[in-house]
C-alpha positions as CSV (number, residue, x, y, z in Angstrom):
1,M,-67.8,53.4,64.0
2,F,-67.6,56.6,62.0
3,Y,-66.1,59.5,63.4
4,G,-66.9,62.7,61.6
5,E,-69.3,65.7,61.8
6,T,-72.7,63.5,62.0
7,A,-71.1,61.4,65.3
8,T,-72.7,62.7,68.5
9,M,-70.5,64.0,71.3
10,K,-71.3,60.3,73.2
11,E,-70.1,58.4,70.1
12,K,-67.0,60.7,70.0
13,E,-66.3,60.0,73.6
14,L,-66.9,56.3,73.1
15,L,-64.4,56.1,70.6
16,M,-61.9,57.9,72.6
17,A,-62.4,55.6,75.3
18,Q,-61.6,52.6,73.2
19,L,-58.3,53.9,71.9
20,D,-55.4,52.6,73.7
21,W,-53.8,55.7,74.5
22,S,-51.2,53.9,76.9
23,Q,-49.1,52.6,73.9
24,C,-48.6,56.4,72.3
25,P,-45.4,58.0,73.7
26,A,-46.9,61.3,72.6
27,V,-49.5,61.4,75.5
28,E,-49.8,61.0,79.1
29,S,-52.6,60.4,81.5
30,I,-52.0,61.9,85.2
31,P,-54.6,61.9,87.8
32,G,-55.3,65.4,89.0
33,K,-54.1,66.8,85.7
34,R,-56.9,67.4,83.4
35,S,-59.2,64.8,85.4
36,G,-56.8,62.1,84.3
37,A,-57.9,62.9,80.5
38,W,-55.4,61.6,77.9
39,V,-53.1,64.7,76.9
40,F,-50.5,65.6,74.9
41,K,-47.2,65.0,77.1
42,G,-45.7,67.9,78.8
43,T,-49.0,69.8,77.9
44,R,-52.6,70.2,79.5
45,M,-54.2,69.9,75.8
46,P,-56.6,66.9,75.9
47,V,-55.8,64.7,72.8
48,S,-59.7,65.0,72.5
49,A,-59.7,68.7,71.5
50,V,-57.5,67.6,68.4
51,F,-59.9,64.7,67.3
52,E,-63.1,67.1,67.7
53,N,-61.5,69.5,65.1
54,L,-59.6,67.3,62.8
55,Q,-62.6,67.5,60.3
56,D,-62.6,71.4,60.3
57,M,-58.9,72.3,60.6
58,S,-55.3,71.5,58.9
59,I,-52.6,70.1,60.5
60,D,-50.8,73.4,60.4
61,E,-54.3,75.1,61.9
62,L,-54.1,72.6,64.7
63,V,-50.6,73.2,65.7
64,E,-51.2,77.1,65.6
65,E,-54.3,76.9,67.7
66,F,-53.6,74.2,70.3
67,G,-50.2,74.8,70.4
68,V,-48.9,71.2,69.8
69,T,-46.3,69.9,67.5
70,R,-47.0,68.2,64.1
71,E,-45.4,65.2,65.6
72,Q,-48.0,65.0,68.0
73,V,-50.7,65.7,65.7
């Protein structure tokens, strides 16, 4: 599945659901925190927010805009 600006929101959500985030040490999912969505560890920033902006922003812009580290991105 292509993940870019032509993908619909539903396609993007499906892709996010298909990834096994449990193996990534930089993220966590806690029931009651952002409705259990995958967020960067120690933050309330959803991983999906970064994915949704990858095409339009540089890594440095993502770091500045969302308050995450380069390592997290």
